[in-house]
TORKOL-4160 file (C-alpha; in steps of 0.2 Angstrom, whole numbers, padded with zeros to 4 digits, m for minus):
361
<pt num="1" X="0000" Y="0001" Z="0000"/>
<pt num="2" X="0006" Y="0017" Z="m0004"/>
<pt num="3" X="0012" Y="0029" Z="0009"/>
<pt num="4" X="m0001" Y="0042" Z="0004"/>
<pt num="5" X="m0015" Y="0029" Z="0006"/>
<pt num="6" X="m0008" Y="0024" Z="0023"/>
<pt num="7" X="m0008" Y="0043" Z="0028"/>
<pt num="8" X="m0026" Y="0044" Z="0022"/>
<pt num="9" X="m0030" Y="0029" Z="0032"/>
<pt num="10" X="m0024" Y="0036" Z="0048"/>
<pt num="11" X="m0034" Y="0053" Z="0045"/>
<pt num="12" X="m0049" Y="0043" Z="0043"/>
<pt num="13" X="m0046" Y="0036" Z="0061"/>
<pt num="14" X="m0046" Y="0054" Z="0067"/>
<pt num="15" X="m0061" Y="0062" Z="0062"/>
<pt num="16" X="m0066" Y="0070" Z="0078"/>
<pt num="17" X="m0057" Y="0085" Z="0086"/>
<pt num="18" X="m0057" Y="0077" Z="0103"/>
<pt num="19" X="m0049" Y="0061" Z="0096"/>
<pt num="20" X="m0035" Y="0070" Z="0088"/>
<pt num="21" X="m0033" Y="0081" Z="0103"/>
<pt num="22" X="m0030" Y="0064" Z="0113"/>
<pt num="23" X="m0016" Y="0058" Z="0100"/>
<pt num="24" X="m0008" Y="0075" Z="0099"/>
<pt num="25" X="m0007" Y="0076" Z="0118"/>
<pt num="26" X="0002" Y="0059" Z="0118"/>
<pt num="27" X="0016" Y="0067" Z="0108"/>
<pt num="28" X="0019" Y="0078" Z="0124"/>
<pt num="29" X="0010" Y="0092" Z="0117"/>
<pt num="30" X="m0001" Y="0102" Z="0129"/>
<pt num="31" X="m0019" Y="0105" Z="0120"/>
<pt num="32" X="m0030" Y="0117" Z="0128"/>
<pt num="33" X="m0048" Y="0117" Z="0131"/>
<pt num="34" X="m0051" Y="0127" Z="0116"/>
<pt num="35" X="m0041" Y="0114" Z="0107"/>
<pt num="36" X="m0026" Y="0125" Z="0103"/>
<pt num="37" X="m0008" Y="0122" Z="0105"/>
<pt num="38" X="0010" Y="0126" Z="0101"/>
<pt num="39" X="0019" Y="0116" Z="0088"/>
<pt num="40" X="0036" Y="0125" Z="0088"/>
<pt num="41" X="0046" Y="0135" Z="0101"/>
<pt num="42" X="0032" Y="0149" Z="0103"/>
<pt num="43" X="0024" Y="0156" Z="0118"/>
<pt num="44" X="0007" Y="0159" Z="0111"/>
<pt num="45" X="m0003" Y="0145" Z="0102"/>
<pt num="46" X="0000" Y="0143" Z="0084"/>
<pt num="47" X="m0012" Y="0129" Z="0079"/>
<pt num="48" X="m0030" Y="0125" Z="0082"/>
<pt num="49" X="m0040" Y="0108" Z="0079"/>
<pt num="50" X="m0054" Y="0109" Z="0067"/>
<pt num="51" X="m0071" Y="0101" Z="0069"/>
<pt num="52" X="m0066" Y="0089" Z="0055"/>
<pt num="53" X="m0051" Y="0083" Z="0063"/>
<pt num="54" X="m0038" Y="0094" Z="0054"/>
<pt num="55" X="m0026" Y="0106" Z="0061"/>
<pt num="56" X="m0026" Y="0125" Z="0055"/>
<pt num="57" X="m0008" Y="0132" Z="0057"/>
<pt num="58" X="m0009" Y="0151" Z="0060"/>
<pt num="59" X="0009" Y="0153" Z="0055"/>
<pt num="60" X="0008" Y="0151" Z="0037"/>
<pt num="61" X="m0011" Y="0147" Z="0035"/>
<pt num="62" X="m0008" Y="0129" Z="0030"/>
<pt num="63" X="m0018" Y="0114" Z="0036"/>
<pt num="64" X="m0010" Y="0098" Z="0044"/>
<pt num="65" X="m0016" Y="0081" Z="0048"/>
<pt num="66" X="m0008" Y="0070" Z="0062"/>
<pt num="67" X="0005" Y="0063" Z="0051"/>
<pt num="68" X="0011" Y="0082" Z="0047"/>
<pt num="69" X="0011" Y="0086" Z="0066"/>
<pt num="70" X="0022" Y="0071" Z="0069"/>
<pt num="71" X="0034" Y="0077" Z="0056"/>
<pt num="72" X="0036" Y="0095" Z="0063"/>
<pt num="73" X="0036" Y="0089" Z="0081"/>
<pt num="74" X="0049" Y="0075" Z="0079"/>
<pt num="75" X="0058" Y="0081" Z="0063"/>
<pt num="76" X="0054" Y="0064" Z="0055"/>
<pt num="77" X="0052" Y="0061" Z="0036"/>
<pt num="78" X="0036" Y="0056" Z="0029"/>
<pt num="79" X="0037" Y="0038" Z="0030"/>
<pt num="80" X="0044" Y="0037" Z="0047"/>
<pt num="81" X="0030" Y="0049" Z="0053"/>
<pt num="82" X="0017" Y="0037" Z="0044"/>
<pt num="83" X="0024" Y="0021" Z="0053"/>
<pt num="84" X="0025" Y="0031" Z="0071"/>
<pt num="85" X="0006" Y="0036" Z="0068"/>
<pt num="86" X="0002" Y="0018" Z="0064"/>
<pt num="87" X="0010" Y="0011" Z="0079"/>
<pt num="88" X="0001" Y="0024" Z="0090"/>
<pt num="89" X="m0015" Y="0020" Z="0082"/>
<pt num="90" X="m0013" Y="0001" Z="0082"/>
<pt num="91" X="m0016" Y="0000" Z="0063"/>
<pt num="92" X="m0009" Y="m0015" Z="0056"/>
<pt num="93" X="m0004" Y="m0018" Z="0037"/>
<pt num="94" X="m0022" Y="m0022" Z="0031"/>
<pt num="95" X="m0029" Y="m0006" Z="0039"/>
<pt num="96" X="m0038" Y="m0014" Z="0054"/>
<pt num="97" X="m0036" Y="m0006" Z="0071"/>
<pt num="98" X="m0029" Y="m0020" Z="0082"/>
<pt num="99" X="m0030" Y="m0010" Z="0098"/>
<pt num="100" X="m0039" Y="0004" Z="0105"/>
<pt num="101" X="m0029" Y="0020" Z="0107"/>
<pt num="102" X="m0028" Y="0027" Z="0126"/>
<pt num="103" X="m0021" Y="0043" Z="0129"/>
<pt num="104" X="m0008" Y="0044" Z="0144"/>
<pt num="105" X="m0017" Y="0058" Z="0155"/>
<pt num="106" X="m0004" Y="0071" Z="0159"/>
<pt num="107" X="m0007" Y="0088" Z="0166"/>
<pt num="108" X="0002" Y="0103" Z="0160"/>
<pt num="109" X="0013" Y="0103" Z="0176"/>
<pt num="110" X="0018" Y="0084" Z="0173"/>
<pt num="111" X="0022" Y="0088" Z="0155"/>
<pt num="112" X="0033" Y="0102" Z="0160"/>
<pt num="113" X="0041" Y="0091" Z="0174"/>
<pt num="114" X="0044" Y="0076" Z="0160"/>
<pt num="115" X="0052" Y="0089" Z="0149"/>
<pt num="116" X="0063" Y="0095" Z="0163"/>
<pt num="117" X="0069" Y="0078" Z="0166"/>
<pt num="118" X="0074" Y="0075" Z="0148"/>
<pt num="119" X="0085" Y="0089" Z="0146"/>
<pt num="120" X="0093" Y="0091" Z="0163"/>
<pt num="121" X="0112" Y="0085" Z="0163"/>
<pt num="122" X="0116" Y="0069" Z="0173"/>
<pt num="123" X="0125" Y="0072" Z="0189"/>
<pt num="124" X="0143" Y="0069" Z="0188"/>
<pt num="125" X="0144" Y="0059" Z="0203"/>
<pt num="126" X="0132" Y="0047" Z="0194"/>
<pt num="127" X="0144" Y="0044" Z="0180"/>
<pt num="128" X="0159" Y="0041" Z="0192"/>
<pt num="129" X="0149" Y="0028" Z="0202"/>
<pt num="130" X="0150" Y="0017" Z="0186"/>
<pt num="131" X="0169" Y="0020" Z="0183"/>
<pt num="132" X="0172" Y="0014" Z="0202"/>
<pt num="133" X="0162" Y="m0001" Z="0199"/>
<pt num="134" X="0174" Y="m0006" Z="0185"/>
<pt num="135" X="0188" Y="m0007" Z="0198"/>
<pt num="136" X="0179" Y="m0020" Z="0209"/>
<pt num="137" X="0174" Y="m0031" Z="0194"/>
<pt num="138" X="0191" Y="m0031" Z="0184"/>
<pt num="139" X="0189" Y="m0047" Z="0176"/>
<pt num="140" X="0171" Y="m0045" Z="0169"/>
<pt num="141" X="0175" Y="m0027" Z="0165"/>
<pt num="142" X="0190" Y="m0031" Z="0154"/>
<pt num="143" X="0182" Y="m0045" Z="0146"/>
<pt num="144" X="0168" Y="m0033" Z="0140"/>
<pt num="145" X="0180" Y="m0020" Z="0135"/>
<pt num="146" X="0190" Y="m0033" Z="0124"/>
<pt num="147" X="0173" Y="m0038" Z="0116"/>
<pt num="148" X="0169" Y="m0019" Z="0113"/>
<pt num="149" X="0186" Y="m0015" Z="0105"/>
<pt num="150" X="0192" Y="m0033" Z="0098"/>
<pt num="151" X="0207" Y="m0026" Z="0088"/>
<pt num="152" X="0215" Y="m0014" Z="0102"/>
<pt num="153" X="0232" Y="m0018" Z="0111"/>
<pt num="154" X="0232" Y="m0018" Z="0130"/>
<pt num="155" X="0239" Y="m0001" Z="0130"/>
<pt num="156" X="0226" Y="0006" Z="0117"/>
<pt num="157" X="0211" Y="m0002" Z="0128"/>
<pt num="158" X="0217" Y="0007" Z="0143"/>
<pt num="159" X="0218" Y="0023" Z="0134"/>
<pt num="160" X="0201" Y="0021" Z="0127"/>
<pt num="161" X="0193" Y="0017" Z="0144"/>
<pt num="162" X="0200" Y="0033" Z="0151"/>
<pt num="163" X="0196" Y="0043" Z="0136"/>
<pt num="164" X="0178" Y="0038" Z="0135"/>
<pt num="165" X="0176" Y="0036" Z="0154"/>
<pt num="166" X="0170" Y="0018" Z="0152"/>
<pt num="167" X="0163" Y="0010" Z="0168"/>
<pt num="168" X="0153" Y="m0004" Z="0173"/>
<pt num="169" X="0136" Y="m0007" Z="0178"/>
<pt num="170" X="0135" Y="m0023" Z="0189"/>
<pt num="171" X="0116" Y="m0023" Z="0191"/>
<pt num="172" X="0113" Y="m0025" Z="0172"/>
<pt num="173" X="0131" Y="m0032" Z="0168"/>
<pt num="174" X="0133" Y="m0019" Z="0156"/>
<pt num="175" X="0147" Y="m0007" Z="0151"/>
<pt num="176" X="0143" Y="0012" Z="0153"/>
<pt num="177" X="0149" Y="0027" Z="0143"/>
<pt num="178" X="0143" Y="0044" Z="0146"/>
<pt num="179" X="0136" Y="0053" Z="0132"/>
<pt num="180" X="0141" Y="0072" Z="0133"/>
<pt num="181" X="0134" Y="0086" Z="0124"/>
<pt num="182" X="0145" Y="0100" Z="0115"/>
<pt num="183" X="0147" Y="0109" Z="0132"/>
<pt num="184" X="0154" Y="0093" Z="0140"/>
<pt num="185" X="0139" Y="0089" Z="0151"/>
<pt num="186" X="0132" Y="0071" Z="0152"/>
<pt num="187" X="0115" Y="0070" Z="0145"/>
<pt num="188" X="0113" Y="0052" Z="0143"/>
<pt num="189" X="0122" Y="0035" Z="0147"/>
<pt num="190" X="0127" Y="0022" Z="0133"/>
<pt num="191" X="0126" Y="0005" Z="0140"/>
<pt num="192" X="0133" Y="m0010" Z="0131"/>
<pt num="193" X="0135" Y="m0029" Z="0133"/>
<pt num="194" X="0142" Y="m0042" Z="0121"/>
<pt num="195" X="0130" Y="m0055" Z="0130"/>
<pt num="196" X="0112" Y="m0049" Z="0129"/>
<pt num="197" X="0100" Y="m0056" Z="0143"/>
<pt num="198" X="0087" Y="m0067" Z="0137"/>
<pt num="199" X="0069" Y="m0065" Z="0144"/>
<pt num="200" X="0057" Y="m0078" Z="0150"/>
<pt num="201" X="0046" Y="m0075" Z="0135"/>
<pt num="202" X="0061" Y="m0079" Z="0124"/>
<pt num="203" X="0065" Y="m0062" Z="0117"/>
<pt num="204" X="0082" Y="m0055" Z="0119"/>
<pt num="205" X="0086" Y="m0038" Z="0126"/>
<pt num="206" X="0097" Y="m0027" Z="0114"/>
<pt num="207" X="0115" Y="m0026" Z="0116"/>
<pt num="208" X="0115" Y="m0007" Z="0117"/>
<pt num="209" X="0103" Y="0003" Z="0128"/>
<pt num="210" X="0102" Y="0020" Z="0136"/>
<pt num="211" X="0093" Y="0028" Z="0150"/>
<pt num="212" X="0075" Y="0031" Z="0146"/>
<pt num="213" X="0067" Y="0047" Z="0142"/>
<pt num="214" X="0084" Y="0056" Z="0140"/>
<pt num="215" X="0089" Y="0070" Z="0129"/>
<pt num="216" X="0098" Y="0062" Z="0113"/>
<pt num="217" X="0113" Y="0070" Z="0105"/>
<pt num="218" X="0127" Y="0065" Z="0094"/>
<pt num="219" X="0139" Y="0053" Z="0102"/>
<pt num="220" X="0157" Y="0060" Z="0103"/>
<pt num="221" X="0152" Y="0078" Z="0097"/>
<pt num="222" X="0167" Y="0085" Z="0108"/>
<pt num="223" X="0179" Y="0078" Z="0096"/>
<pt num="224" X="0177" Y="0094" Z="0086"/>
<pt num="225" X="0186" Y="0104" Z="0098"/>
<pt num="226" X="0202" Y="0096" Z="0092"/>
<pt num="227" X="0199" Y="0103" Z="0074"/>
<pt num="228" X="0199" Y="0087" Z="0064"/>
<pt num="229" X="0201" Y="0090" Z="0046"/>
<pt num="230" X="0189" Y="0075" Z="0041"/>
<pt num="231" X="0175" Y="0068" Z="0053"/>
<pt num="232" X="0166" Y="0052" Z="0050"/>
<pt num="233" X="0148" Y="0050" Z="0054"/>
<pt num="234" X="0147" Y="0030" Z="0058"/>
<pt num="235" X="0132" Y="0020" Z="0064"/>
<pt num="236" X="0133" Y="0016" Z="0082"/>
<pt num="237" X="0144" Y="0020" Z="0097"/>
<pt num="238" X="0154" Y="0004" Z="0096"/>
<pt num="239" X="0160" Y="0010" Z="0078"/>
<pt num="240" X="0165" Y="0027" Z="0085"/>
<pt num="241" X="0175" Y="0019" Z="0098"/>
<pt num="242" X="0184" Y="0008" Z="0087"/>
<pt num="243" X="0187" Y="0022" Z="0074"/>
<pt num="244" X="0194" Y="0033" Z="0088"/>
<pt num="245" X="0206" Y="0019" Z="0093"/>
<pt num="246" X="0212" Y="0019" Z="0076"/>
<pt num="247" X="0216" Y="0037" Z="0075"/>
<pt num="248" X="0200" Y="0045" Z="0066"/>
<pt num="249" X="0188" Y="0058" Z="0072"/>
<pt num="250" X="0170" Y="0050" Z="0072"/>
<pt num="251" X="0153" Y="0054" Z="0079"/>
<pt num="252" X="0137" Y="0044" Z="0078"/>
<pt num="253" X="0118" Y="0047" Z="0079"/>
<pt num="254" X="0117" Y="0029" Z="0086"/>
<pt num="255" X="0106" Y="0017" Z="0077"/>
<pt num="256" X="0103" Y="0020" Z="0059"/>
<pt num="257" X="0085" Y="0026" Z="0063"/>
<pt num="258" X="0091" Y="0039" Z="0075"/>
<pt num="259" X="0096" Y="0052" Z="0064"/>
<pt num="260" X="0086" Y="0069" Z="0064"/>
<pt num="261" X="0089" Y="0084" Z="0052"/>
<pt num="262" X="0094" Y="0095" Z="0067"/>
<pt num="263" X="0110" Y="0085" Z="0070"/>
<pt num="264" X="0118" Y="0092" Z="0055"/>
<pt num="265" X="0115" Y="0110" Z="0061"/>
<pt num="266" X="0121" Y="0103" Z="0079"/>
<pt num="267" X="0138" Y="0099" Z="0070"/>
<pt num="268" X="0139" Y="0117" Z="0063"/>
<pt num="269" X="0135" Y="0124" Z="0080"/>
<pt num="270" X="0147" Y="0113" Z="0090"/>
<pt num="271" X="0161" Y="0120" Z="0077"/>
<pt num="272" X="0156" Y="0138" Z="0081"/>
<pt num="273" X="0156" Y="0134" Z="0099"/>
<pt num="274" X="0173" Y="0127" Z="0099"/>
<pt num="275" X="0179" Y="0140" Z="0086"/>
<pt num="276" X="0186" Y="0127" Z="0073"/>
<pt num="277" X="0182" Y="0126" Z="0054"/>
<pt num="278" X="0169" Y="0114" Z="0047"/>
<pt num="279" X="0178" Y="0097" Z="0044"/>
<pt num="280" X="0175" Y="0087" Z="0028"/>
<pt num="281" X="0162" Y="0074" Z="0032"/>
<pt num="282" X="0162" Y="0056" Z="0027"/>
<pt num="283" X="0146" Y="0045" Z="0030"/>
<pt num="284" X="0149" Y="0026" Z="0033"/>
<pt num="285" X="0134" Y="0017" Z="0039"/>
<pt num="286" X="0132" Y="m0002" Z="0041"/>
<pt num="287" X="0130" Y="m0014" Z="0026"/>
<pt num="288" X="0109" Y="m0017" Z="0025"/>
<pt num="289" X="0095" Y="m0008" Z="0021"/>
<pt num="290" X="0094" Y="0003" Z="0037"/>
<pt num="291" X="0111" Y="0009" Z="0034"/>
<pt num="292" X="0109" Y="0013" Z="0016"/>
<pt num="293" X="0093" Y="0023" Z="0021"/>
<pt num="294" X="0102" Y="0031" Z="0034"/>
<pt num="295" X="0118" Y="0035" Z="0023"/>
<pt num="296" X="0106" Y="0044" Z="0011"/>
<pt num="297" X="0096" Y="0054" Z="0024"/>
<pt num="298" X="0112" Y="0059" Z="0033"/>
<pt num="299" X="0120" Y="0065" Z="0016"/>
<pt num="300" X="0105" Y="0074" Z="0012"/>
<pt num="301" X="0105" Y="0085" Z="0027"/>
<pt num="302" X="0123" Y="0087" Z="0031"/>
<pt num="303" X="0127" Y="0092" Z="0012"/>
<pt num="304" X="0116" Y="0107" Z="0016"/>
<pt num="305" X="0129" Y="0113" Z="0028"/>
<pt num="306" X="0145" Y="0105" Z="0022"/>
<pt num="307" X="0148" Y="0104" Z="0003"/>
<pt num="308" X="0163" Y="0092" Z="0005"/>
<pt num="309" X="0153" Y="0078" Z="0010"/>
<pt num="310" X="0156" Y="0060" Z="0004"/>
<pt num="311" X="0145" Y="0044" Z="0007"/>
<pt num="312" X="0157" Y="0028" Z="0007"/>
<pt num="313" X="0149" Y="0011" Z="0005"/>
<pt num="314" X="0156" Y="m0007" Z="0008"/>
<pt num="315" X="0154" Y="m0014" Z="m0010"/>
<pt num="316" X="0155" Y="m0007" Z="m0027"/>
<pt num="317" X="0138" Y="m0012" Z="m0032"/>
<pt num="318" X="0130" Y="m0001" Z="m0019"/>
<pt num="319" X="0142" Y="0013" Z="m0025"/>
<pt num="320" X="0136" Y="0011" Z="m0043"/>
<pt num="321" X="0118" Y="0010" Z="m0038"/>
<pt num="322" X="0119" Y="0027" Z="m0028"/>
<pt num="323" X="0131" Y="0034" Z="m0040"/>
<pt num="324" X="0118" Y="0035" Z="m0054"/>
<pt num="325" X="0110" Y="0048" Z="m0045"/>
<pt num="326" X="0124" Y="0056" Z="m0034"/>
<pt num="327" X="0140" Y="0053" Z="m0044"/>
<pt num="328" X="0153" Y="0064" Z="m0036"/>
<pt num="329" X="0150" Y="0061" Z="m0018"/>
<pt num="330" X="0151" Y="0042" Z="m0018"/>
<pt num="331" X="0165" Y="0030" Z="m0015"/>
<pt num="332" X="0170" Y="0012" Z="m0010"/>
<pt num="333" X="0179" Y="0010" Z="0007"/>
<pt num="334" X="0191" Y="m0003" Z="0000"/>
<pt num="335" X="0190" Y="m0011" Z="m0018"/>
<pt num="336" X="0200" Y="m0026" Z="m0012"/>
<pt num="337" X="0187" Y="m0031" Z="0002"/>
<pt num="338" X="0181" Y="m0049" Z="m0002"/>
<pt num="339" X="0163" Y="m0050" Z="m0005"/>
<pt num="340" X="0161" Y="m0065" Z="0006"/>
<pt num="341" X="0167" Y="m0055" Z="0020"/>
<pt num="342" X="0154" Y="m0041" Z="0018"/>
<pt num="343" X="0139" Y="m0049" Z="0025"/>
<pt num="344" X="0123" Y="m0041" Z="0030"/>
<pt num="345" X="0126" Y="m0029" Z="0045"/>
<pt num="346" X="0144" Y="m0028" Z="0040"/>
<pt num="347" X="0150" Y="m0012" Z="0049"/>
<pt num="348" X="0167" Y="m0002" Z="0053"/>
<pt num="349" X="0171" Y="m0012" Z="0068"/>
<pt num="350" X="0170" Y="m0028" Z="0057"/>
<pt num="351" X="0181" Y="m0019" Z="0045"/>
<pt num="352" X="0194" Y="m0016" Z="0058"/>
<pt num="353" X="0194" Y="m0033" Z="0064"/>
<pt num="354" X="0195" Y="m0039" Z="0046"/>
<pt num="355" X="0211" Y="m0028" Z="0043"/>
<pt num="356" X="0219" Y="m0034" Z="0059"/>
<pt num="357" X="0217" Y="m0051" Z="0054"/>
<pt num="358" X="0223" Y="m0048" Z="0036"/>
<pt num="359" X="0239" Y="m0040" Z="0044"/>
<pt num="360" X="0243" Y="m0053" Z="0056"/>
<pt num="361" X="0242" Y="m0067" Z="0042"/>
């Protein structure tokens, strides 16, 4: 089914102003009794919900549906906004509503408190707690660090542990790394385990986790203070850590789907904050559909702020496919890389591991 048809299906499920107000409220937007709300950083309401379940924007006189509201609020593209709306409303691929949407009832004060909790920096003592725990669990800590950086020497691992302030969470059996903004304040905590826990229902917890309801920023953005000539945008904190180990300046949005348009501007603002020139950008994501999609999205946004931007892929076939549309900004990371090595999900850490084994042999 086409995206436009799916969006229309969503709108058909939100034909009353009361129901639309409920789902907009679930996005963390405070809707007044007059069905007015602010959609951007404004002091007065800029939007009102009409009787037919549409939204009138006083700012430019346009009309929005729920998908458009999600796009503006969360900075998502059309496809991702449609998927989020379907998830919220419980609409499956056939168009059937599989569950009843229930709005979390939050007061204006509760919403404000939630926002405050999201943006407030973590206490530095909280970060140091996990660093101290790593000394008490040295054997487990070292095992996890070795899994995190499989190609590093003992001296390199020691240096990276100090650089990234890697700690250990004994309760959840995970490494911890503070995620800091450009000013150096810790705003989230990246948690990693090579041995994810299996739940009673058979599902497996992800290898990577974060603190819930915390501000998300680009990981390792502080590397820009050193004025690197080239900055790599990789997929995942593990790749950034291993790139740093090999002497490269790298940042990440985290998972492929985490990239948001404002992140390109965040790189510019960080450069201004540190008083350094904008570096050349090289985008390398994982070898799968999600990685390809992310690379194109990142390229589109970063190209607006840095003309010297290149997408690098793991196979010539992918580069040729993209190159038909974007010829001058596409490259292959290693033309001698065997096809049998580049399996689905192949990433920068895998590449470093391959090079290490190749050199050893």
